[in-house]
C-alpha positions in Angstrom: -159.1 -114.5 31.1 -155.8 -116.6 30.8 -155.6 -120.2 32.4 -153.0 -122.5 32.5 -153.3 -126.4 32.7 -150.5 -128.4 33.6 -150.6 -132.5 33.7 -147.6 -134.9 34.7 -147.6 -138.6 34.6 -144.9 -141.4 35.2 -145.3 -143.8 32.5 -144.2 -147.3 32.9 -142.8 -147.4 29.6 -139.4 -146.7 28.0 -138.5 -143.0 26.6 -138.0 -144.2 23.1 -141.0 -146.4 23.0 -143.4 -143.8 24.5 -142.0 -141.0 22.2 -142.6 -143.0 19.2 -146.3 -143.1 20.2 -146.6 -139.4 21.2 -144.7 -137.9 18.1 -146.9 -138.7 15.6 -149.2 -135.4 15.4 -152.1 -137.7 13.6 -152.1 -140.7 16.0 -154.5 -138.9 18.8 -157.2 -141.2 18.4 -154.7 -144.1 18.6 -153.6 -142.8 22.1 -156.8 -141.2 23.3 -159.6 -143.2 22.1 -161.6 -142.1 25.0 -162.0 -138.6 23.7 -161.2 -138.9 19.9 -162.4 -140.6 17.0 -160.6 -139.9 13.6 -157.8 -137.8 12.8 -156.2 -136.7 9.5 -153.3 -134.1 8.8 -154.6 -131.8 6.0 -153.1 -131.1 2.2 -151.4 -134.8 2.7 -148.2 -133.5 4.4 -146.5 -136.0 6.8 -147.3 -135.9 10.5 -144.2 -134.9 11.8 -143.7 -131.8 9.4 -143.8 -128.4 11.3 -146.7 -126.6 10.1 -149.1 -129.5 9.3 -152.5 -129.3 10.5 -154.4 -132.1 12.1 -158.1 -132.1 11.8 -160.0 -134.4 14.3 -163.2 -135.2 15.8 -164.1 -135.9 19.2 -165.8 -139.4 20.0 -169.2 -138.4 20.7 -169.2 -136.7 17.5 -170.0 -133.3 18.7 -166.6 -131.5 18.0 -164.5 -130.9 15.3 -160.8 -129.5 16.1 -157.9 -128.3 13.9 -154.4 -127.8 15.5 -151.3 -126.7 13.8 -148.1 -128.4 14.8 -145.5 -125.4 15.7 -142.6 -127.8 17.4 -141.6 -131.4 17.1 -138.0 -132.1 18.5 -136.7 -135.8 18.4 -133.7 -134.5 20.3 -135.6 -132.8 23.3 -138.7 -135.0 23.1 -141.0 -132.1 22.7 -144.2 -131.2 20.9 -145.9 -127.8 20.8 -149.2 -126.9 18.9 -151.8 -124.5 18.7 -155.6 -124.6 18.2 -157.0 -123.0 14.9 -160.6 -124.2 15.3 -162.1 -125.9 17.8 -165.7 -126.2 19.4 -163.7 -125.9 22.9 -164.5 -122.3 23.9 -161.1 -120.9 24.0 -158.9 -118.4 22.5 -155.0 -118.4 22.0 -154.6 -121.8 23.0 -150.9 -123.3 22.9 -150.0 -126.5 24.0 -146.7 -128.4 24.8 -146.1 -131.9 25.8 -142.4 -132.9 26.9 -140.8 -136.4 27.9 -138.2 -137.1 30.2 -136.0 -140.3 30.8 -136.7 -141.8 34.4 -133.5 -143.7 34.7 -135.0 -145.4 37.7 -136.7 -148.5 36.1 -136.4 -147.1 32.4 -139.8 -144.8 32.9 -140.8 -141.8 31.3 -141.9 -138.6 32.9 -144.2 -136.6 30.6 -145.6 -133.0 31.2 -148.1 -131.6 29.1 -149.5 -128.1 29.5 -151.7 -125.6 27.9 -152.3 -121.8 28.1 -155.3 -120.1 26.7 -157.9 -117.5 27.0 -161.3 -118.6 28.4 -164.6 -116.7 29.7 -165.3 -117.1 33.3 -168.4 -118.8 32.5 -166.9 -121.6 30.4 -163.7 -122.1 32.5 -164.7 -125.0 34.7 -165.6 -127.1 31.6 -162.6 -126.1 29.8 -160.3 -126.8 32.5 -161.7 -130.2 32.9 -162.0 -131.2 29.2 -158.2 -130.0 28.8 -156.6 -131.7 32.0 -158.8 -135.0 30.9 -157.2 -134.9 27.5 -154.1 -134.7 28.7 -154.5 -137.4 31.3 -155.9 -139.7 28.9 -153.6 -139.3 26.6 -150.5 -140.2 29.0 -152.4 -143.2 29.9 -153.1 -144.3 26.3 -149.5 -143.6 25.1 -148.1 -145.7 28.1 -150.6 -148.8 27.2 -149.4 -148.4 23.4 -145.8 -148.0 24.5 -145.7 -151.1 26.6 -147.6 -153.4 24.2 -145.0 -152.4 21.4 -142.4 -153.9 23.8 -143.9 -157.2 23.9 
């Protein structure tokens, strides 16, 4: 059964600072330390090269995930990737994150969504895990972007 998770947030940080945090495909543990502990880009490729693969672990040490960067646009502030391997019971998982400038107060509006196939018995757990991942990522990115301005 195909599902879609969508999370949005208004972050109290400028677009440029927020994008600087989120565009680094290898920085997931830096802005989402609640859930992830370590990450590396395979084969020594740059973390902003389309086609690179990040290999990372969950904070609890139970999960190993490999994702491939499909799109990265500094012009449109968008990043798209797919899961290649994961302990999360999903198939055909593709996610996209997009940022927009909020002119009132120099804030950032972020959207993050994913579509994937999941078996009904795993749906509640997966939906919660993906939602939490995106929500915590926006919170952490906001904190890092704000601290970089000080």
